[in-house]
TIZADO-325500 format. One record per residue (C-alpha): residue in three letters; y, x negated, z negated. Coordinates in steps of 0.25 Angstrom, whole numbers, plus 5000, padded with zeros to 4 digits. Each point is the difference from the previous one (the first is absolute). Layout:
% residues N
ALAYXZ
...
***
This chain:
% residues 348
MET500050014999
ALA500849874997
SER499849945016
HIS500350115004
GLY501350044994
PHE500549865003
TRP499850035017
ASP500750124998
ARG501349934997
PHE499649905008
LEU499950085012
ASP501350084994
MET500949874999
LEU499649995013
PHE500050125008
GLY501050094993
GLU499750114990
SER498450075001
ALA500250124991
HIS500250135007
PRO500450124996
GLU498850114995
ALA500450115011
GLU501050015011
ARG501450044999
PRO500150135001
VAL501050085012
LEU501350024995
GLY500750135007
ALA499550115009
PRO499649985012
MET501149985010
LEU500350015015
SER500049865004
ASN498550004997
TRP499550075011
LEU500849915009
PRO499049895006
TYR501249875002
ARG499849894993
SER500749885006
TYR500549945012
ASP499749875008
LYS501249945007
LYS499349915007
HIS499250135008
GLY501150084998
LEU498750104995
PHE500050084987
ILE498849984992
ASN499350134994
THR499050064991
ASP499050015012
SER501049955012
LEU500949915006
GLY501050055011
PHE501549995004
ILE501250115001
LEU501150015010
GLU501150105000
LEU500550055015
ALA500950055005
PRO499950155005
MET499550025014
MET501150085006
GLY499750025017
ALA498549985002
ASP499450035011
GLU498649985008
ARG500349844999
SER500050014985
GLY498850084999
GLU499049905008
LEU500849874994
LEU499650064986
THR498550055005
GLN499749875006
PHE500449924988
LEU499350114990
SER498749975008
ASP500049855004
ALA500949934988
VAL499350094988
PRO498649934996
SER499150084996
GLY500150034984
CYS501350015000
GLU501050104994
ILE501450065004
GLN500850084992
LEU501250055006
ILE501250064991
HIS501150075003
TRP501250044990
GLN501350085000
SER500649914986
PRO501350084997
SER500449864995
VAL501249995013
GLY501149944989
GLU499949865006
ARG500050045016
ILE501350084995
ALA500649894994
ASP499849915011
TRP500950095009
VAL501050054989
MET500349854996
PRO500849965012
ARG500950125000
VAL500250004986
VAL500549845000
ALA500750045013
LYS500850104990
GLY500950115006
VAL499750155003
TYR498749935008
GLY499649944986
ARG500250144992
ALA499350085011
ALA498849914999
MET500050044983
HIS499950155003
ARG499050005010
ALA499249884993
ARG499850114990
TRP499850115008
LEU498949925006
ARG499549954986
ARG499950144996
ALA499050035012
ALA498949924994
TRP499850124993
MET500750145003
SER500150035015
ILE501249985006
SER499850135009
ARG500150164991
ASP498950055011
ALA499149875002
PRO499449904993
PHE500749885004
TYR499749874990
LEU500449855005
ARG498849954999
ASN499749835000
THR498849995009
ARG499049884998
VAL498749965004
ILE498749914993
LEU499249945008
SER498749954992
VAL498849945005
GLY498849964989
ALA498649945001
ARG498950024987
LEU499949874994
SER498449995001
GLY500150035014
PRO499949895013
ILE501850015003
GLY500749884992
ALA501349965000
ASP499949945014
THR499750115006
LEU501150104993
ALA501049905003
SER499650005017
VAL500050164998
ARG501549994993
ASP500549915011
SER499450085012
LEU500650124993
HIS501449935003
GLY499949985011
THR499650135005
LEU501350084991
GLN500749875006
SER499750065013
LEU500450144997
SER501249984995
ILE499650024985
PRO500749904987
ALA499149994992
ARG499949904985
ASP499149944993
MET499950074984
GLY499749924989
PRO500050054985
VAL501449994999
GLU500150125011
LEU498750064997
ILE500650024987
ALA501250045004
PHE499150105010
LEU499250064988
ASP501150014991
ASP501150095013
PHE498550095000
LEU499850044986
CYS501550014994
PRO500850025013
ALA501649974998
VAL501450025009
ASP500149854997
ASN498849944994
ALA500749904993
ASP499149954989
LYS498949965011
PRO499349864996
GLU500649885007
HIS498749914996
TYR498850014994
SER498949924990
GLU499049915007
LEU499249984986
ASP500050164999
PRO499150125009
ILE500850055012
ASN499650134995
VAL500650014986
GLN501349955007
CYS499850125007
VAL500450114991
ARG501250014991
ARG499750004986
ASP500950154999
LEU499350065009
GLU499350124993
THR498850045008
GLN499350164999
VAL499050055007
THR499650155003
PRO498950055008
ASP501050015011
ARG501049905000
ILE500749904994
VAL501250004992
LEU500849864999
GLN501149994992
THR500749874995
GLU501449954993
ARG501350065005
PHE501049904995
ARG499649895009
PRO501049915006
THR500750055012
GLY500349915008
GLU501649954995
ARG499949894994
GLN501349954988
ASP500149874995
GLY498949955007
ALA499050114993
PRO499550125006
VAL500850124997
ILE498850124993
GLY500450125004
GLU499350155002
VAL499149995013
VAL499350135005
PRO499250095000
ASP499049924992
LYS498750085001
PHE499150005013
ASP499050125003
TRP499049935009
ARG499050085009
PHE498849965008
PHE499550065013
SER498949955011
VAL500050035014
ARG498950125002
ASN499849975015
LEU500649895009
PRO500549995014
LYS499049965009
GLN501149945006
TRP501549934994
ALA501049965010
PRO500849904996
TRP501250085003
ASP499350124991
VAL500549914987
GLN501250055000
LYS499650124992
ILE499549954988
ILE501549984996
GLY500150155004
ASP500550085011
VAL501550015006
ILE499650165004
ASN499250064989
ASP500550004984
LYS498650034995
LEU499649865005
ARG501149924995
PHE499649934987
GLY500950044987
CYS499649884993
ASN499549865000
VAL498850005007
MET498949875002
THR499050025012
VAL498749894997
LEU498949985012
GLY498949924997
LEU499149925013
VAL498749954995
TYR499349905011
GLN498450014994
ASP499149905002
GLU499350015015
GLU498650014993
ALA500250104988
VAL500750075013
ALA498750015010
SER499050034986
ARG500850114996
ALA500250055016
GLY498649995002
LEU499750084988
LYS500950105002
VAL499250025017
MET498950004994
ARG500450124990
THR500950105007
THR498849965013
SER499050064990
LEU500850114995
ALA500550045015
ASP498450015003
SER499650084988
ARG500050155001
SER501250024991
ALA501149945011
ARG500150155005
PHE500650014989
LEU501049904999
PRO500549985015
GLN501049874994
LEU498749914999
SER499850005017
GLU501449935001
GLN499549914987
ARG499149965007
ASP500649975014
GLU501249944992
***
């Protein structure tokens, strides 16, 4: 026993204290929304996000205007040739009310010029800022929105696709977008955190968006602010944040804290029942609303998400073979006369 104690003390002196707690540290606090986010770290060398089970990159694109058949052909060629099997693509269209920065870019040169144009610009800026939450028309819902398009491409960590393959996909995507005259920029952790903050706590100015992030902490923990309250119900999720936040103004170098309303947001989720067989590029304008039909105009902030999964060819072939065998056997059975769609499924 004495020899065993001596070796323990000797090893502790070399490698440090070997004592361990009797139990793991308990989890403090309630589960947060950030626990559902997969983002963990960021690889600066390759410009890729490392998630819990995947690896990928994120781009922010300018909304496509004036799309034609050539645009559809180039996008189809990229999706069919440049993206390998096993990748997943997510496309997000977000109508953000954070229009304060764009309005400030327009109004500041006129305010600096002073005079009647400066006063007119101030009144117009006040009127445009109100349009983020209130309709500028009494007859129909007309709101001011900052349209953002986010595109992400990823692959599983356990799959054959690595960082070099994803980098080549990103270069090919940049070339395709450049040929379509669509500006694009790479999104890093700071831009991702700011985008999620704009989505969870939208505001006209979004003045307290982060300017940096900590490389020593997981990214998902930094994506959700600590003062956000989440209430989950069977048909919606209600998010509420602190009402008194930075307004974007500064006094003596310190941010001015003021009342930012609204501070409570009701999120409802819908899924597509039937997807169209063919969706032309010029039909995408219907996502932001209709010019004539008032019922097809959105009176709130809307996020549209589209996901594409490139499955493994061998898995798809085996699955298709099993479906062919099943539909063929059912179509040749006696119950086929009661189910006329079985013949169509067999032909497909």
